[in-house]
N, C-alpha and C positions, 0 to 999 in steps of 0.2 A: 296162646303162647303168654306166658309171665313177661312182666317188666325187665325181669333178670336174663331171661333167654332172648329176648329180642335184643337185648343190648349186647350178648355175647355175638350173636350172630351179624350183627350189624359190624362189631369190630373184626370178625372174620374175613367180612364181604370189602370193610374197607382197607384190609392188610393185602387182601388178593388183589385188590386195583392199584395197592400201589407197587406191589411185586410186578404186576405184570406192566404199569406203566415206567418203571426203572428198568426194566427188559426191553421194552420198546425205545425207551431215549438213548439206549447204547447204538442202535443203528441211524443216531440221527447226528448232525453237526452242525454246530452254532457259534456264534460268536457276538458278544455286545461290545463295540469298541466306543467308547465314549470320551476318547482324547479329542483334543480339537482338531487336529490334523489327520487324524484316523491312521496311528501311527504303528498300530496293530493290526490293520487290513491291507491286503495287497494292491497296488494302484491300480487303476484303468488299465494306465499305458503298458505296465508290468503284464496283465492277463490277454490284452491284446496283443502281445507281442508273444507271449507262450500260445497263442491261439493260430499264429502265423506259423507256428514249425509243420513243416511237411516232412519231414525225417528224424530218427533220431539225433538229440541233443543229449552228449555226453558229459558230466561234468565230474573233475576227480579232485576231493577235496585231500590235501596234504596237512592232517592233523597227526602231531604226536600225543597218543594217548596219555602217556605217563608226563605228567607236567608238576610233577613233586617241586615244592616251593612256590607256585605260581597258581595255588587252588583259586584264586581268585578270579582265576578267567573260566574257569568252569561255567558260570552263567552266562556269560558272552558266548562261548561254545554252542550252550544248548540254544540260544537264541537264534544264532545261525543255522544251526540244523534244523530246527524247526522250521525257519524260513525257506531252506532249501524243501523239506518235506511238504510245505505246503505249496509252494512251486511245482513241484513234480505233479503234485496230484490237480494242479489248477492244467497241467500241460495234458491231460487225457493219454496218459503214457508215455508222451513223447520224450519225456524228461529223465535220464535215469541218473543216479546220483551215487558216487561208489568212492569210499574214504580207505585212504593208505597211509601209512607210519612211515616217513623218512628214518626214524631214528633207529628201525628196527627191519626195515625193508631197503637192500641196498639198492635194487631194481628202481625202487620209488626216489631214492635219494637222488639217484644221478639222474633222472626224470626231471626232479626238481630243478636241479641245479640247469639243466638244459634248457628246461622255458622259463629261467628267471625268478623262480620262487626261492629267496635264502633264507636261511636260517636265524631267527633272534635272537642273541646271547642274551641270558635272561639269569641276572645271579640269585643262587640261591642260599640262605644264610645259614648255616647249622652251629650247634654249641661250639664254639672254641675254631671255627672254620668258615671258608667263604667258597662255594665252587661256581663254575658256570653251567649251567643248561642251555639248550637250544630249543625252541619253540618254531613251529611251523605251524601257520594259521593260514596257509592260501589256498587258491581253487584254478584249476585249469578247466577252461569250456571249449569243447571240441564239436564242430558241426560241419557236415560235407568233409572238406578237403583244408578247413581252417581251424584257428585256435586264438583264443584270446584270454590272458592270463591275469588273475588280481592276484598281486603279490601276497598282501596281507590284508585279510578282512576284518571292517569291523562291523560290529552291527547298526551302530549309527546311520553308517552311509553306506551299508552291504548294497539294499534294491537299488540303490542308483547306480553304484559300480556295477552291478549285475544288466541291468535294463542298459546302459551305453554299450556295454561289451555284448549284449544279444543284439542288440542293432545292428553293431558294428556286422555281426556275423550273418544278419538276415539280410543284410542291405548296405554291401561292402562300397558302395559307391557313395563316399561321404560329401554332406552338404560343403559346397562351396563360397567361402567368403572371399571376394575380390577387396584388393586394399590398395587406397590411391594416395599418394603423399609424397612429398619433397625431400623424401629420407633418401640418402645414400644407399646404393644397392648392398646387400647383403655379400660377404666373402662367398666363393664357392668353397662347397664342403669338401673337408678332406678326412679320407676314413682315419678313424683314431687320433685324428687333432682338432681340438674345441677350438674353431678361428674366433678371432678376436670381432667383438660389435662396433662399428664404426659409433664413435662420439655422438654423431647427429641423429642415429638411428633411434630414436628415442620412444617408440612404441614397441620395442622389439617383445619387453616382459607380455604385453598386449597379445602381441600375435602366439607368443610361447604357450598362454593359457589354453587357447585355442586351436591349438595342433593336436591335441588328444582327440578330437571329435569334428574338426571341421580342415576340410583344405584350404589353407589359406593362400593367397597367390597374387602378386606384386602386377599390377595393370596399369596399363597407359592410355589414357581417355582422348590423347589428341588425332587428326582425322586419319593417319595413316593406321590407327589401331583396330580401324573398322567396327570401334562401338562395344556395347557388351550387351547379352541377350539373355533375359529371364530364363535360368534355368539350364540353359545351353554353356553359359559362359559365366554364372553365378548366381547364387542365390539370394546373396546380400552384398552391399557396396558399402564400406567404409572410407568415406573421405576424411583423411586424418589431419586435423590442423590445415585445411587448404589456403594456399599463398597463391596470387597473381594467376587465380585458375581462367584461363583465356575463353572464347566465345566457343572453340571446336570443343573444349575437355566440360564445358558447361550444357553446351547440345549432347554431348554423350550421356551426361548425368539426366538431363530433361528425359532423353529417348528412353534412357532405362526405365525411369519412374510410369514414361508413358506405356511402357509395355508389361507394366505390373509389379515392378522392382521393387526394393524394398534399400532404402538407403540411410546410412546413420552420419551425420555430420558432425565431426569434432571440432566446435568453434574457438577460436582463440584471435585475438587481435593484436597481441604481443606475445613475444618469445621472452620469458624470465630467464637469466642467467645465475647461476650458482651463488653470485656475488649480488643478487637481486637488484640487477640492472636490468631495462625492458628495452625490446628491438620491436618496434612496431612492425607490423603485417598487414599488409591488404591483401585480401581474401578473395575477391573479385563475384563474391556470390550477393553481397550485400544488395544489390539492385533487384536481382531475382526473388530472392527470400522478400523483400519490400513488398512484391506485387504479389505475393501469397497473403500480405498481411502479417509479416512475420518480422521484428524489428529485433533483431539481437543487437544490444549494445556495447559500445567500445570502453564506457566506464566499468569500475569493479565496485562488486559485492561489499559493503562492509558489514559483518554480521556481529550482535553482541554476542550470539552463541557461538564460540567458537574454540580452535583449536588453542591451548596456552605455547608460548614461545618463551624461551631463554633469554631475557634482556640484563642479564649480569649477575654477579652476586656478593654476599655479606659476609661481614665476618662473624661467628658464632663461638662464643666462650663456652668451653664445655668444663664440666665440675673438675675436672684435674689439672685444668689451668690453661690447657692449650686452646686454639683456635683454629678452628675449621672454616671453609667458606661453603655458603650455601647458597645454591641457585637461587635467582628469583625468577618467576615467571610471569607473563601478563597477557590475557585475552591477546589474541593477534587477529581483528577482525578480518582480513582478508583467507583465514584458513577455516571456513564454514564447517561448523559441525551439524549435520542432518540428522534428525532424528524425530519420530514421533509424527506429527502433523506436517513436516516436512515431507512425507512420502505420500503418495495416492494412495490410499486404504485399500481401494478395490482392485487395482492393476495388478498382475499377477508377476510384473517386474518387481514391484515395490514393496508389495503388500509384507513378504517375510524378510522385509531387511529391518535391522536395528538399529546401524547407524551408516553414514558415507561423508569420509571427508572430503572436502573440496578445497581447489588451490586458485587463487586470482580467478573467480568466477567471475562471467560474463551475464546479466541479468537478461531475458527475453521476453519483451513486449510483445502483445498478441491484440490485433485489431478484433471486432466482431465479424468483421468477412472470414478472417480465420477459423474462428469458432463455430460459426454458421456453415461455410461453406466447406471447410475441409474438418470438421469434427475436432478441432484441435484441443487437446488434455495436455495438462501440466502433469509430469512423473514427479519432477524434484522441485520443489521453492524454498527459501530462505526462509529463516524463522522473523515473525513477526516483528522483530526490534532489528531491522536491517534499514539501511542506508543506500545512495550510489555515491560514490567519490569518482573523480576525472580519474583515468589512467594514468596520467602524467606526475601522479602524487609520487612522494617518496615510500618506497618500499621496504625500507631498513626497519630491524626487529629489535628498534632499541626503546627505553622507556619513554623518552622524549617525544621521539618520532609517532610511538604509538598513542601516548596522549595528546598530541596535534590530531592526529587522523579521528582520534575519539572527540574532541573538540569540534571539526570539520564537519564530521559526519551528523553530529546535533544540531550544527548548525544549518544544514542544507535542506533541512524540513522535516515534517512527520517521518517517523518510520513507519515499513510496510514490508510486507514480505514479497520476494521475485520469484518467477517464474525462472527455473536453472535447467530443465531439461523438458521438453515438448515435442508432442509427436501429431501428425496429420497425416488424413487418408484422402485417397482420392486427389493427389496432387498434380497430375499431369491428362488430362484426357478422362478425369473419373477412375485412375486408377493410381496405385503406388502408395507407399507407406514411408514418408520422410517422417524421421525423429533428428533432432537439433540439439546436441549438448552444451552448453554454453561454459564448457572448461573442457578444454584437450588435455590440460596439466593433469586431471584425473585419472588418465591412462597413461601418466610418463612412465618411465622406467624406476624412477625414482618414487613415485606414490602409488606403483600396482605391483603387489606383491601376492604370490600364491596363498590364496587361504586366508586373506583378507575380506573385510566387506566390502572392499570399493573393488576388489574381485568377484566377490559374490555378485556386484551390480553388473559390472561387466558382462557376465557369463549370463547372468537371467536377461539383461539388454539383448546380446546376440542370440540366444535362443528363441527369445519371443519375434525377435524378428526374422531370423531363419525358420519361424514358424514349427517351432519344436518346444511349445509352450508345457509341455505334458513334463517335461527332464525338471523344469524351474519347482514344479508342485516335489516332486521325487528329491531333488536338491536343498531345498528349502524346510522340508519336512521335519516336524519338532524344533525351527529356528523360528519361528512367527514370533515376532517380538511382542511381549506384553506389556503394555502401558503400567510403566511404574511410577507413581507421584513424585515428582522432586520439588519440596517444598522450597527449598531456598530459591531455583532459579525461577519457579512461579511467584515468588515475592517480589525479587527484581524486575519480572515482566509487570507485575501489577502496579508496579511504582515509576514505571515508564521505562525501564532498562537501564542500563550504567550510567552514573553520571560523568561529567567530563573533568571534575577536577578530583585528585587524590583525596583530599578531607572528605567530601561527600560521600566517595567510595569508601572510605573506611567507614563511614556512618551508618551506610546502607546494608553494607558488610553485614555488620553488629546487630544489626533491627532483623535482618534477613535470618543469621544462625539462630537468634533467639526464636523468630518466627517457627523454623524447622524444630527447635529442640519443643516448644510446647505442642506442634501437631504431634509429632513423634511421643509425645507424652501423654496427650489424649489418646491416641491409637494403643499404646500399651495397657493405659488404665481401662480401656474399653476393652479388650482382650482378658482382663482379670476381670472386671467386674461383670460383664454381658451375661457371659455363660451361668452364673449361681443366681443373677437376677431371673434370667430364664426360668430355671428350674423350680427358684421361689414361685413364680407367676403359673406356671403348671400347677405346682402343688395346691397353692390359694385356690385355684380354679378348681381342681379336683376335690377337694374337701367341701368347698363352697357349695358344689353339685350333690355331693352326698349329704350334706347338712339341710340341704334344698329338701331331699328326697325324703328323710329321714323326719320329716314333718309333716308329711304329705299322711292322712290316715290311711291304714290298709283296708282294701275292700275286698271281696268274695267274687268271684267269677259272674256270679251272676248280677252283681251290681249293688249287695246286700252290705253294709258297713261291719 
């Protein structure tokens, strides 16, 4: 066989192998998900729940196919349909998906209105006119005789919304959260009337964000209540801003922990009024916590990395000759902003958080006993530029008072990071989980709004303590904070933090801004210059190699020159 025939037959065989390989690959399916949080892969909790289906799960999509004027939503809809298709395949035939269009099907429109899926008005602009279109993008899940609804599906949050509703269908008995506080009881519900919330019921928003997935019940812990039993009465006990806890109530908490219960204590030693006045609170738990090696302090954390507070205004002349008032703000150290290293990076509760804003937080000191005997770990801590101030200092948000507090903090001693939330295991009789948060105001109505990062922290904490950690990964998928260098703050920290005088602060501010500009400039020029330099180096290596190869004398296969 000649060399030409050999090449021809080799090409034919190679082509045949490629055709066979392509045909076989049509029967295979696979995916390589390189995202950090596996955003394009169904979570294990989703697959586990789909595997528990013992009957048909009917999923009805309410999608209007004609979305003229909102074509940008088509990619999102394709993602939703692909997700549902993948879930249906993972269910081994137990999940069936049906799509209906309420804009063309009158029966589907009535069904959507009946189950609570409303059309979203969408403006559509054409030349010379503006019209309103209706957009449906919800779904209903039916299993046995129960149903759950997602009124409007969003791809980024869809799997979490789907799993929580599927869990409610498979396990109708929701986890129970027992709530113990000194708040006034809520008014009895009246159909069709929204009852006012008592002024001292300061954790109403905290309860509200739990209602969707938990059964929240008010409890008494005195001798007449009979105590709490794990699983039978509550899966989690929240002790919100304890005040004058008596021996009988403390015994109930200890017995609940001893039975393997989980307890969350929202600690505070004062109640801050809207006018920034403080009313002292005696918790009644200090001695018991001290016996565990845990010492929540009555003082307040002053953190240089904090929220800006308005302290006044100044007149600013405008180009047209008018004068406007501009707000003046200053960092108010009693409102620490926790970011980055302030979170336990490996803990499921805090690993995905970007920031948490605290309010008049109390530090928690841990003895070696707590760390060794109860495996105590810190979930939240202040920044390294923090100090401890007495609780009786003035809390006023004025420039003079903030300067005074800043100076008092600098004179109180070296800065350090303080633990603000800790958890202990096997607290009573080798059982129980206790979490202590040194800031009850974090979950106050005024600071806890749905969708905020504080709300994310609250939900993560409750899910973890109620042993539903798998939901945390779903809710926070794609939201894991990526560390971004903040050159300005890094320079301030390297110089020992914020100074006590205005002149020093202005000088440090100028230096920090100059440092930030220099670092940004160096990064920008690196991005411009490094790629072509790398190409030049590779080209130089390539031509150098071939130049050296060209200088070597040619030799025959037998070794002769």
